[in-house]
C-alpha angles and dihedrals in degrees: 000000000000120000136160115246123199113218099171142307109337093001114109119153131189104221142169109254136168114269115249121254115218116240126204110320094006132112132206117223131196103225111233098172134009126187132213121227142179092266089057090053094048091046091049090051101044110003127243123248094203099044095040109033089159132026140265095037139171114261137221136036112199113087150123130204151129127299110245101172138008129208127230114293097022110133105155096064135045138185110288097029117137108230146172126196138194119237099246145023127207120235096236096219110064120099092265094051093047091057094046097257096120094156086069094051112150092214105043111168111221133210121211133169107068094137092078143077093261139018135187115223114217119242096251092052092045089054100044112017111028121098142184114242126207125248088248091066114077120223089239093056092046097050097082091063095122099058091042089054091054091050091050085056090052092049092052091050092047097065090217110181136194109286097018123140111232127191117204113197106203124029100209121117094295092046091049090053091050090050093054098042092046088053090051086059090054099257129143109233134211116192123199127193143130096236117094093203093051092047090050089053090049091050091050088054090056102261125133108237140216122197108213095189110138095013120122131209133010096271095050091049093047092048090057091049094046091059087077095051123093108283089352088272098124139257130310087226127016121193128204109209103163109068101231124123092227090055089049087057091045090053093054090050087056093066127107116220107290092019129142127233118205104205099197111150115092110238128206114280117282093008110153125201133193131245125188100239093201092055091044089056104037097036094043096226121186115213118193127187111206124196134179124321143280130224092257091056092046089055091052091048091053089052092050091052096042095049094044094242086126121032110215090195090063086077095051121105095184142340111238139172120268091255089068096067098108091043089051093050090049090049090052091051089054093048092250099139129336111233130018128197114214123202117203 
């Protein structure tokens, strides 16, 4: 079968490899749709020590497809089932799992290899983070399950309530998901970005928008955004969906007194950011870092996709053949589109 192999930064090759054979508790899936994401782009550019402990390695983790073979002991899935799976599963017994912080699990089991004609899902992920999907949900719309699950996590941590004003800093795929899920909670959303196409998508989704083009510095950007908030005092909840320290700072400046910042975007390693300690104290800010997902949030994300409350295709720039993976990653790096669906 054909599968992409990652040999190192900038070196992805579509090769003929032997199909995987599911072991006990595992299932093999014919990939019908696989989605690109920001993690794929970062990994393609600079590698990833956790995802790729050895090289060459299979590549990709967002997908949906049809079960073609099941290993011994599998009872919840059968050949022919339409399924979607998350990219990890927590161990359930480390200190983080035992206190309900499964996104911080010390022994997360990863899944890689979605950009291929077939993938084998590990036993732990089959048991905890693999789901049937209805015939009414296309494989393409189901594939972005993993990022949606992480945003569901962020929404739960945000405490967004009916009638709140929410600022979303960054209107890429993650920002678009935050916009829509915040609206499902009854919030009014303001989206800020420098991309006209992303802002147009946010406006189409019902958000008020702020174009930050030409503005400098976190405070100047936040001041422009805050003009749209009630009384100009800032948002009840402000979300960072970019992954840059300066946007983390901008997001905090978007808060009203007593507001909550959801600092979601993963920044480069060892990247500090500044917080005004006086404001933090006297304005009683809450700052929350949010990482990854948990099985309970994956389950919610599957329900959102399956019921049509969230349209996975709304994130898709274009559907392309599997051979277009490198082209799609390069397009993403140039800002030409945000998320591509690849069909083997």
